[in-house]
MIGU-369238 format. One line per 4 residues: number of its first residue (from 1); for each residue x, y, z of C-alpha. Coordinates in Angstrom, 1 decimal, padded with zeros to 4 digits. Layout:
// residues N
NUM = X Y Z | ...
END
This chain:
// residues 266
1 = 000.1 -000.2 000.2 | 001.3 003.6 -000.9 | 000.0 006.6 000.8 | 000.1 010.8 -000.7
5 = 002.7 012.6 002.0 | 001.1 015.9 002.2 | 002.5 019.0 003.4 | 001.0 022.1 005.5
9 = 002.2 025.2 002.5 | 001.0 027.3 000.2 | -001.4 024.7 -002.4 | -004.2 025.2 -004.8
13 = -007.7 024.7 -002.7 | -007.5 021.1 -003.0 | -011.1 018.8 -003.4 | -010.6 015.1 -001.5
17 = -012.7 012.8 -002.9 | -013.2 008.3 -001.4 | -015.3 006.1 -003.6 | -015.8 002.2 -002.3
21 = -015.4 000.7 -006.1 | -014.3 -003.0 -007.2 | -013.5 -004.5 -004.3 | -011.4 -001.8 -002.3
25 = -011.0 002.2 -001.5 | -010.2 005.2 -004.5 | -008.5 008.2 -002.6 | -009.1 010.8 -004.6
29 = -006.3 014.3 -004.1 | -007.8 017.6 -007.1 | -005.6 020.3 -007.1 | -006.9 023.9 -008.9
33 = -008.5 023.8 -012.2 | -011.8 025.6 -012.1 | -014.0 024.0 -009.4 | -017.1 023.6 -011.8
37 = -014.7 021.3 -014.4 | -013.0 019.7 -011.7 | -016.4 018.9 -010.1 | -017.9 017.6 -012.9
41 = -014.9 015.3 -013.7 | -014.7 014.4 -010.3 | -018.0 013.0 -011.0 | -017.8 011.6 -014.6
45 = -014.5 010.0 -013.3 | -016.2 007.8 -009.8 | -019.0 006.7 -012.7 | -016.6 005.5 -014.5
49 = -014.5 003.0 -011.8 | -018.7 001.9 -011.0 | -018.8 001.1 -014.3 | -015.5 -000.2 -015.5
53 = -016.2 -002.9 -012.2 | -019.8 -003.6 -013.8 | -018.1 -004.4 -017.0 | -014.7 -006.6 -015.7
57 = -015.3 -007.9 -012.3 | -015.1 -011.6 -012.9 | -017.2 -011.8 -010.0 | -020.5 -010.6 -011.2
61 = -022.4 -013.8 -013.6 | -023.5 -010.4 -015.6 | -020.7 -008.2 -016.7 | -019.4 -008.4 -020.2
65 = -016.2 -010.5 -019.0 | -018.4 -012.8 -017.5 | -020.1 -014.2 -020.4 | -017.0 -013.6 -022.7
69 = -015.1 -016.2 -020.4 | -018.8 -018.1 -020.6 | -018.9 -017.3 -025.0 | -022.0 -016.1 -024.2
73 = -020.2 -012.7 -026.4 | -017.5 -011.6 -028.7 | -015.0 -008.9 -027.2 | -016.4 -007.2 -030.8
77 = -019.9 -007.5 -028.5 | -019.0 -005.9 -025.9 | -017.3 -002.7 -024.4 | -014.2 -000.7 -026.7
81 = -012.5 -001.1 -023.2 | -012.5 -004.7 -023.6 | -010.8 -004.5 -026.2 | -008.5 -001.9 -025.4
85 = -007.9 -003.4 -021.7 | -006.8 -007.4 -023.5 | -004.6 -005.0 -025.7 | -003.1 -003.5 -023.0
89 = -002.8 -006.8 -021.3 | -002.0 -009.4 -024.3 | 001.0 -006.8 -024.6 | 002.1 -007.0 -021.2
93 = 002.7 -010.3 -020.9 | 004.3 -010.2 -024.0 | 007.4 -007.7 -022.2 | 007.6 -010.1 -019.7
97 = 007.7 -013.1 -021.3 | 004.3 -014.8 -020.0 | 005.1 -013.8 -016.9 | 002.5 -011.1 -017.0
101 = -000.6 -013.2 -017.5 | -004.5 -012.4 -017.8 | -005.8 -016.2 -017.3 | -006.8 -017.3 -014.3
105 = -007.2 -021.4 -013.5 | -007.5 -021.2 -017.8 | -010.1 -019.3 -017.6 | -009.6 -015.5 -019.3
109 = -009.0 -013.2 -016.1 | -007.3 -008.7 -016.6 | -007.6 -008.5 -013.2 | -004.2 -007.4 -013.1
113 = -004.8 -005.2 -015.5 | -007.9 -003.3 -014.9 | -007.7 -001.9 -011.6 | -004.7 000.0 -012.8
117 = -005.7 000.5 -016.4 | -008.9 002.4 -015.0 | -007.2 004.5 -012.0 | -004.6 006.0 -015.0
121 = -008.2 007.3 -016.6 | -009.6 008.6 -014.3 | -006.8 010.5 -013.7 | -005.9 011.5 -016.7
125 = -010.0 012.2 -017.6 | -009.3 015.4 -014.2 | -006.4 016.3 -015.2 | -008.2 017.2 -019.0
129 = -011.0 018.8 -016.9 | -008.2 021.2 -015.8 | -006.6 020.4 -012.9 | -003.3 021.1 -011.8
133 = -002.0 018.1 -010.0 | -003.7 014.8 -009.3 | -003.0 012.1 -007.2 | -005.4 009.0 -007.3
137 = -004.8 005.6 -005.1 | -006.9 002.9 -005.9 | -006.2 000.4 -003.2 | -002.6 001.2 -003.3
141 = -001.7 001.5 -006.9 | -001.0 005.4 -007.4 | -000.8 008.3 -010.3 | 000.1 011.0 -009.9
145 = -000.4 014.1 -012.5 | 001.0 017.9 -012.6 | 001.9 018.4 -008.9 | -000.3 020.1 -005.9
149 = 001.3 023.6 -005.4 | 004.0 025.3 -006.8 | 007.3 024.3 -006.6 | 006.1 021.2 -004.2
153 = 006.3 017.8 -006.3 | 004.3 015.3 -005.1 | 005.4 012.6 -002.6 | 004.3 009.4 -002.0
157 = 004.6 006.5 001.5 | 005.5 003.1 000.3 | 004.4 000.3 003.2 | 007.5 -002.0 005.0
161 = 006.0 -005.2 004.5 | 007.3 -006.1 007.5 | 007.0 -003.5 009.7 | 003.0 -002.7 010.2
165 = 002.4 001.1 010.2 | 005.9 001.6 009.5 | 007.4 003.5 005.6 | 010.0 001.6 003.8
169 = 010.4 005.1 001.2 | 009.2 007.6 000.0 | 009.1 008.6 -003.7 | 008.4 012.6 -004.6
173 = 007.9 012.5 -008.0 | 009.6 016.0 -008.2 | 011.1 016.8 -011.5 | 008.2 015.0 -013.8
177 = 004.8 015.4 -013.9 | 004.0 012.0 -015.0 | 004.6 009.6 -011.9 | 003.1 006.5 -010.7
181 = 003.5 003.7 -007.3 | 002.8 000.4 -007.7 | 003.3 -002.7 -005.3 | 002.3 -005.8 -005.4
185 = 003.0 -008.8 -002.2 | 002.0 -010.7 000.7 | 001.6 -008.8 003.0 | -002.3 -007.7 003.1
189 = -004.0 -009.7 001.1 | -001.8 -012.7 001.2 | -000.8 -015.7 -001.4 | -003.2 -013.3 -004.4
193 = -000.3 -014.2 -007.0 | 000.2 -016.7 -009.4 | 002.9 -018.1 -011.1 | 001.5 -018.8 -014.3
197 = 003.5 -021.7 -015.8 | 001.8 -022.9 -012.3 | -001.9 -021.9 -012.4 | -000.4 -022.1 -008.4
201 = 000.4 -019.2 -006.2 | 003.3 -018.1 -006.3 | 006.3 -018.8 -004.1 | 010.0 -017.4 -004.2
205 = 011.8 -015.0 -002.6 | 009.2 -011.9 -002.3 | 007.4 -009.7 -000.1 | 006.7 -007.2 -001.6
209 = 007.8 -005.6 -004.8 | 006.8 -001.5 -005.7 | 007.7 -000.5 -008.9 | 008.2 003.3 -009.9
213 = 007.0 004.5 -013.3 | 005.1 006.8 -015.3 | 001.8 004.8 -016.2 | -000.1 003.1 -013.2
217 = -001.2 000.8 -015.5 | 002.4 -000.4 -016.8 | 003.7 000.1 -012.6 | 001.2 -002.3 -011.5
221 = 002.2 -004.7 -014.1 | 005.9 -005.1 -013.8 | 005.5 -005.4 -010.7 | 002.9 -008.1 -010.3
225 = 005.0 -010.4 -012.8 | 009.0 -008.9 -011.1 | 007.1 -010.8 -007.6 | 006.0 -014.3 -010.2
229 = 009.6 -014.1 -011.1 | 011.8 -013.7 -007.6 | 013.8 -011.2 -006.3 | 016.8 -011.9 -008.4
233 = 015.0 -012.2 -012.1 | 012.9 -009.7 -011.2 | 015.5 -007.3 -010.2 | 017.0 -008.1 -013.9
237 = 014.2 -008.0 -015.1 | 013.3 -004.1 -014.0 | 016.9 -003.1 -015.1 | 016.4 -003.4 -018.6
241 = 013.4 -001.6 -018.9 | 013.0 002.0 -019.5 | 011.9 004.6 -017.2 | 011.0 002.3 -014.6
245 = 012.6 002.1 -010.9 | 011.6 -000.7 -008.0 | 011.9 -001.7 -004.4 | 012.4 -005.4 -003.6
249 = 012.0 -006.7 -000.4 | 012.1 -009.9 -000.2 | 011.3 -012.9 003.6 | 014.6 -012.3 005.0
253 = 014.1 -008.4 005.3 | 016.7 -007.9 002.3 | 016.8 -004.4 000.2 | 017.1 -004.4 -003.4
257 = 016.4 -001.4 -006.0 | 017.4 -000.7 -010.1 | 020.2 001.8 -011.0 | 018.0 004.9 -010.5
261 = 015.7 004.1 -007.9 | 017.9 006.8 -005.2 | 016.8 009.5 -007.5 | 012.9 008.7 -006.6
265 = 013.2 009.2 -003.1 | 013.2 011.9 -000.9
END
């Protein structure tokens, strides 16, 4: 889990909202822009999250994904967002050499990419409506756009999986207008990450992988894939990805980082 770290200094008026959807809480912190336009965009972003849940939920018998899995409809008969997400998932599978997968127990399941995609889409809609700073945290997947105030970057605390209530790091968005942080691990949800090569829970030396990248859609995918790989192969693979930094924590309390992560801490 990651939380935005706020500072008591001059900043544009903040619009904050928390919405329960997709089995988690989405926390909005929106700065600047025309208040009416931002409020309208926030309402639409929240509605969009609920629509995404209705379309992609694997727990709803009537969702388009559930009906697609049962063969009742085709991708072409689904909302356009379904094809978009499936294309993104296929790209993630290709770039991770199959370590990221959209299949669970032999069935199509895009759960691993939908939340990050939904977070990023909602955040970008608010930015497009004129907000000068957007922080959207969807169950630990964070998309940051703009800044919370003049010469003030967004800062996000990354929870320490081995020390409840503690922080493993604080990530700063200084010097960039787009940054995302996503963590995959066992601390909060247990062994829920699947090894696509065995179809069973991934058994590795890791307890958490936090990925820092411009896009939370990809950061979320890469954190999941790297966790399934284990610390050595995961770190080596993450180092090969452009504009990606990461923090990996093992069950033995060993911390491993990509070479450029230090420039993002503070």
